[in-house]
N, C-alpha and C positions, 0 to 999 in steps of 0.2 A: 756793160755787156753782162760781163759773168757775175758778175757783184749781183747784177739783177737775180740771175738765175740760181744764183748761192743762198740768197734770202728766200727765195720762194720753194726752195727743198728745204730749206731749215722748217718754214712756217709748214709746211704738206710733213715731215716728219711729227713733227709736235704734236698736229691735230691726229695723228695714226695712234703714236704711241701712247697718249695723254690719257686716253678714256680704258686702253687696257689697263695702264699702270694703277689710274682710280679704282676701275670695277675692281681689279685683285685687291685692292684694298680694302673695300668693301664688301665681298665676298670674308674675306678673314677677320671682320670685325663681327660679321652674323656668324661666326664660327665660336668666337667666346660666348661662355656660360652667362647668364645675366647674375646679379652677385644676389642675388635673393632668390632665386632659385630654388621653388618648393616640393618639398619630398614630406610622404606621407607610409608606414611602416608597424607589422603586426605581425602577430601569431594567430593563426586558428586552433585549437585543442578541440581534443576529447574529452570531454566533461564526465568522466566518468560513472561518477556519484549524485550529478546533476546539482550540485550544491550553489551553481554560478561561480565558482574561484575556482585562479588556475591554481592547482595544486602542484607539488614539485615531482610526483609522483606519476602527473598523468603526462601525454605525449603530443604532441601537434599531428595534424590532419594532413597529409602530403593528397598536393596534385587537388585540392579544393578551388574554386573559382573565389575570386571577389573580385568586383564590378564597381568602376568608376567613371560614371559617365558614359561614353562610348570607350574604355579603356577597359579591356578585363586583363587580369595576368591569374597562376594558378601558387598556389605554397609551397615551396620544398618539402625536401622530404624531412624537414623539421621543422613542418606548420608555417616559417614564416612568408613573408610574402613584401612587396615593396615597389610605389608608383613614386619616380622620380619626373625632373621637369615640369613639375605644374607653376601653374601660374599660381601667384597668392591669391586669397578670397577664400570664396565658403564651398565646399565639396564634401560629397557625400556620396556615403559609399555603400556597398549593397552585398550582401551573401544569399546566393542560392538555396535551398533547403536538401537537405541529404534525404528526404523519406526514403527511397529508396535501399538506403543504405541501415535503414532501420534508426536514424537518428532525424533530430531537430536541435534550431536553436535552444540555447541555454536560457535562461531569465539573465534579463539587463542586470548590473549593475555586481560590485565585485569584482570579476577577474574580466566581465564580455563589457566591451564598447556599444554591442549591437542590439536592437532594441525589438523583438519580432512583433510583428503588426500588419493589416491588412496584407495577408499573406506572403512578408516579406520581411528582412531584417537588416534594418539600414544604422547607421553610426555619421552625422555629420559633423565635421573639424574647420574652421576658419587656420588659414596659412596669414603669417602678418610679416611685415620687415622685424619686428621683433624674435619672432616665432616663425621662421619659414618651414621647418620641418617638425614633425610631428610622430612619434615613435609610441610601440606600446597600445596601435589601437588594435585589442583585441576581441576574439570571437569566438566563441564554442560550439561544441554541440554537444548534445545528451541520449541517451537511448530513449526513443519515445514513448516509455511509460510501461506499466503492468495493465493489466485486464484483472479488477476484483470482480468473482463474482461467486454466486449463490449455487450451491449445487441442488441438494435434494430437501424434500420437507416431504417428511415421512410419516403416519400414524399407523401404531401396532396397538390390536388389529386394526384393519385398514374395514372400516363399514362408513354405508352410505349413511347414518343417523345409529348414538349410542343411547345405552340408559343410564338415567341418573344414578347416581350409586357406583357406575363401572371406571374401572382406571384403563386409562388408554398413555402411552409412552407415544408422544412429540418429541422428533428428531431435526436438526436443521443442518447439515455442511458447508459448507464455503470452502474456496481455495482462492487464489491467484495462479497467474502466467506472464513472465514478462523479466524484461532484465535488468531489475530493480528488487535484489534481497530488502524481505518487509516482512514484518510481524503481524497479521492479523486477527479479528473474531468476526463474531455474530453472536447479533440479538436476536431472541426469538420471544414476538407479544401476542401472547392468548387473551382470549375475551374474559370477562367476571363469569362467575359458574364455574372455571377450572382451579383445583388447589393442588400445589404444589407438594410434592410426596416425597421423591429422589433424585436427583440429580443423573443424569446420565452423560454420556461425550464425551473425547479427549481432550475440550477446550479449559483452560484451566478460570474460574472463576476471574471478573474481571476488578480492577481496584475502588470501583464503585458500586455500595449495595444494592443489589436488582429489587425493583417493586414485587408486590403481588401479583402482577401476572405479567412478566417479563422473565428473561433467562439469560445474561450475558456471558459471552467468553471471550476471551485477546491472552493470546501469545506475545509477550513482549521481546522474545528473541526470534530473531528470522527465523525462518521458516521454508522448506525448498519448494519451488514453483512448481505448480502444477498436482503439491501435496493435499488433499481435502483432509478435512478434519471436522468433528461431528460435537454441537451442542445440544441440550436436548434436557426433560425432565419427563418423570412422571407423574400427570395427572389423575386427579380423582372428579369426575362429573357432578356437582355438587351443585346443579339449577337446568332446566329446559334452556336449550340453545336452539336459533335457527340462523343457521346459514351465520354464523357466528365469521368472521373472519381471525385467522392465523398467518403471523405475519413472520417472515426473516429476514433480515436484514444482515448485509459482510460490513464490515467494521476494517477497514483498511488502518495499519498501524504510524507508518510517516510516510509514504509514498502515496497516498488516497489521491492526492492534484494534479498525480499523472496519469489519471485512469483514464482509459484510451474508452472504455465503452462503460458508461454509467448507467446503460437500460437493466443493464444484467444484475443491478447490487441487490436487485428487492425480488420477494416469492412470497407469493402467497396463496394459502387453501384455504374453504370453508366448513366448522366441523358443526353438527348439526346433534341436540340428544332429546328427549323424551325420558317423562315419567314427573313426577312432585318431586319438587325441590326438599334436598338432605337439612333436617332443621341442623344449628347450629350444633347443640349438644351432642347432636348423633356423628357429625363429621367429627369430633374430637375425639369421639371415645372409638372410632374406628380404627383396626391396625393400620399403620403404616406400611406400604406397597404389597398389602394385598395378594398383590397379584393381577395379570390381567383379566378382567370378565369376573371378577372374583370382590366379592363386599366382606370376608373377613375371614378368620383363621389363614393359617400358613407363615412362614416365614418372612418379614422383608425380603424383596427382590430391590437388588445393585448391580447394574451392570455398565457397559461403559463401551464408545465405539471405538474400534479397533482401526483405524485409519489406516488407508494403501501408504507403502512407503514408494510407490510409483507412481507417474502422471497416469492424467485419465490418456487413453490410447484412441484417438479417432473424434473426440469430442465426447467418447462413453464415460460415465459417471461410475463411479465405486459405492458400494452398495453400506449400508447400517449393519456392520456383524459386531453383537455383542461376545462382551470378554468381564469374565468374573472383575470387580474393581473392587478396593480397599474398604477396609471395615471406617474407615474416618467419612466415606461415604453415609453410611447407614446413621453413623450419630449424628452427620449435618440435618441430612430427614428426619431424625427424629426429634432434633430442635426445632427445627422451623414447623412443628405442625403445633406446639405448645406444650405436648406431651411434655412429664416429668421423669426423670429418672429416681424420684426421692421415693415414691412408692415402693419401686421395686426393690431397691437397695435397704428400704425397711421392712421389708418382707422378709427377705435374707438375714439381717442382722437378727429377727426373731428369732426364723428358723433354726439359727444358728445358737441362740441362746438356749432353746430348749431342747434343741439334741446335747448339747452338752451337760443340759440338766439330768435328762434324760440317763446319759451313759455313767454321771457321777451317782445318782441312786441306784442302777443294778449295780456298778462298781460296790457300792456301802451294800446291798445286800451279798454280791458273793461272801466278800469277808467275815461274815456276821456267821452265815453256813458254813465257812472253814474253821471259823471258830467253835461251835457248836459239833 
């Protein structure tokens, strides 16, 4: 009887203790990490010069969200992030934009693995047993870009219609605003029937020669954001014109692809003129830069715009302010008309020789009188 009771107690004890032991063992096995547990990490950085490369002098962005499926993490103070405990297979990460901070995704390639498209920037990687962890999945944010804009298109004097033979100064101005330092220029295009006389404006001539009906200026060095610069010419009206277009276009140097508002890149105005066309021989003989509203006489006028050193306030645009320009512009204008310096130089030489001969005769007479 006692033996039977002992056997029953042993069976009962085993039935109670065994599930507890096996359950504890199973729980311990579940807490052991899998051998090929996956991980993805990288850096989100501030691409200050928008070149798509992670440069040594650029820093990480703290607090930026990085999303992987239903998981979201934020970058540390140095811009680093990581996801761990990932299953093997394909994973797609995404970066929310930073337009509120004045930035957007930099272009993919170089230092960035995240490709913008469809309103989001994404990167996809595949974790395998051979490569369970991916490091260096980096993404960059650059300034949103510059706004390149034309400012003014000025005719002096301002008229509804000009007379053939009259001189009109046409000046255009342009500028940019934004975080990316850049050079810029502008192109002024005028209709046939206007003849170039004297270049005006502070923009230096571009490297490519202008056509007869265009004027181009370009700064190869960086200009300040908001600084308005001018380009133009004194033109003589040589033919009747009816609502002919004069067009001004801003020309970015390096960062034109970031232009946030291409709609303000150009401006046009219409120009009309009445009167008989000026004959080619008459046009060649007319004085260069005779002055506004005059067809002959007077010294050549040569002016250049003095751009303001301050950015336009409240959207206001600077005005064209003429100041004296260098003598080289007068020479350039004279050469552009086809007029030659040979004639004036030859006349000067004749006068010099004649004056020398007259002086010699006078001196000879004085000596003869003295001897007498």
